[in-house]
Each structure stands twice: as structure tokens, then as C-alpha cells.
N, C-alpha and C positions, 0 to 999 in steps of 0.2 A: 696386854688386855686387846684384844681384838674389838678396837675402838668401833667398825662399824655395826660389827655383831651385836656389840652392846647399843648401838643406838637402833637398830630395828628391832632388837628386844625392848627394849624401855618404849618406844613408839608403841608396839604392839600390847605392851602391858597397859599402857596408857589409855589407847582406846578400847581394851578391853572394860576396864574398869568404869570407866565411862559409858558403854554400849550397858554394861550392868547396871549403872545408875537411872539410868535412863528406864530399866526396864523396872525398877523400881516404883515407879510414878503409878499411884492405885488406880488413876481415871484409864490407863489400859486394859484391855482386857485378858485374862488368865493366859489366853496362849500366846498374847505379844508379850505379855513379860515372861513368861518361861523362856520362849525363845531370845528374848533380848539376854536374862539371864545365864542362860547355857552358853549361847553362844559367845559371851563376853565372859564367863570363868574359862571357856575353851581358849580364848585369847590371851588373858591373865596368864595362864599356864603355861602358855608356847612363849610368853615374852620372858617369863621369869626362868625359863630353862633355857633361854637363849640368851640373857644377862649372865646366869650361872658358867655356861660354856664362853662366854665370852673370855672369863679371867681365866689367866695362865697359871696363877698359884691358887693353892687352895688359904683361901679368907674366910672370914667369919661374912663377908658379903655373899659369897657363893654359897656355903650353908645356908644362909639367908634367903637367897634367891631360890635354891633348891627346896627347900621347907614351904615356902609360900607357892611354888608348883605341886607340892602333895597336895597343899592344903585345897588348891584349885582342884586339882583331882577327885579329892574326897567331896568338893561341893556339886562337882558333875555328878558325881553316883549318888546323890543324896536327890538330886533334881530327878535324875532318871527313876528311882526308886521311890514308886508310889507313898510310901511310909518314911522318907529318908531325910525328916525333919532334922534325928540326930547327925544324921553323917554331915548336913549343912552346916549344923553348930559346930561340928567336930573339926571342918575344914574351914570356917572363920577362923576357930581359934588356932587351925595350924598358920593360918596367912599370918594373923597377928604376932605370933610367935618370931614367924619367918621376918618381918618387918623390923619389929625389936631386934634383932639379931643383926641384922642389916645396919640400922641405926649405930648400934656399937660401936659397929666396924667406921661409919664413917666419922662417928664421935671421935675416934681414935685416929681418924686420916687428917693430919696437919693439913693437907693439900687438896682437902675436899673442899668442896664449896657449901656455903649454907644452907643453900637450896636441897642437897639430898639427905643429911640427916632430918631435917623438918619433913622434907618429904616421905621418909620411912616413917617416920613418929606419927604422921597424918594418916598413912596406909594402916599402920598396926591400931591407932586409935580407932579407926574407921572399921576395921574388920571384926574388933572387939566390941564395937558397939551392935555389929551386923549378929554377931554372935550371942549377946545381951537380949537383943531383939528378938531372936529366934527361940529363946527359953521362956520369954516373958509370953510368945505366942502360943510356946509349947505348953503353958501353965493355963492358957485360956484367957488372957489377957491380950487380944489381936490390935487393937487400938492403938496401946503403947508400943506394944512389940512391933509391930507396922511404922511407927514414926523413928522408934530407935534404928532399925534394919534402913530403913530410908535417909536418914541421918548420915549415918555411917556410912554408906555407899558412897554417897557424895564428898565425904570426908576422906575417903580410900581416893576416889577418883581426883581431887586438889590434890592429895600427897602423890599421886603417880604421875601427874603433869608437873610437879616441880619437879621430880625424879627427872622425867621426860627433856624438862628444860636444861636440869642442870647437864644431861650427857650430850645433850645438844651443844650445849656451850663449850664442853672438854671435846669434842670431835671438830668444832669447826670455830677457833679460837679467832678471835676479830683481828684484822690485821692493823698495825698502828703508821700511822704517817700515811 
């Protein structure tokens, strides 16, 4: 594994999820929300792609990161399409699936810190909440849908931060003595 590339990818992904989560704050203007969500998803997709590329062998983690990146691209397409709600929902489901696949990979890895599986599971849950929130909004229940999406954004952000902290720990081990 290319540890520096994995660390950079994890950092970029964490910055992206936090940026998107900030963009979910309802008191911001629609223009600011859009800009933060768009740039956040671009960063997330870039980070996921770097993390997948940092792996030297085919693992579930590689596939999970690739599927998450595809999910981010799908969300971006939805954001750029005036009627792209279904694309955003699909992108969030894909990100959730990718997070679950990465979780399964970490769960099997006996060397993995507890931070990574928990982080990936939180990201998967957060993305699922965002997708469900999008479905609620599409069906006319805007208030509940927005609430679920906001909660999902922040749950995903917390998960990505945990994954980054795990990667940081792996890349810069503490010196003894």
C-alpha cells in the first residue's frame, strides 16, 4: 500500500464530507449550499479514488472506494442537472454500498484498528440517511427529508474523520521510548 497516497486520499475525503455537511445547513443560501455540496462531493470522489489507487492488491476496500467514488460522481451529475434528485439519491445509495463493502473488508482485517470499520459503517449509514431523506423530499415531505439528509451528512462526516484518523495512525506510528 502506498501509505502517503492513502493518507492524502483519506484527508481529502474527510475535508469533502465535512464541506458537504456544512453545505447542508439550512440557514445558508441555496447558492452557498449548492457550492459547498458540489465541491464537497468533488473532494470526496477524489479522495476515494486516491484511496483505491493507493492499494497494491485487489481487495474489497479497493472496490468499496471505487464504488463510493462512482457514487460521488453520480451525486455531482444530479447536482448539475436541474431535475437530478433521482441521481443524487442513487449516488448516495452507491456511496452507502461502497462504505458497507469497505466495512466488510475492515471487519475481516485482524490488523485493522477499530476506527476504520466504525468509520466506514458510519459513512454507509450517513449516505443511506441522505438517500432516504432525498426520497422523503421527492415525495413531498420536505421537512423530514431535509432533517434526515442533514443528520446523514454529519454522520458521514464523522465516519470519514474516523477513517482519516485511522490512516494517520497507520502512516505515522508513535515512537516508543
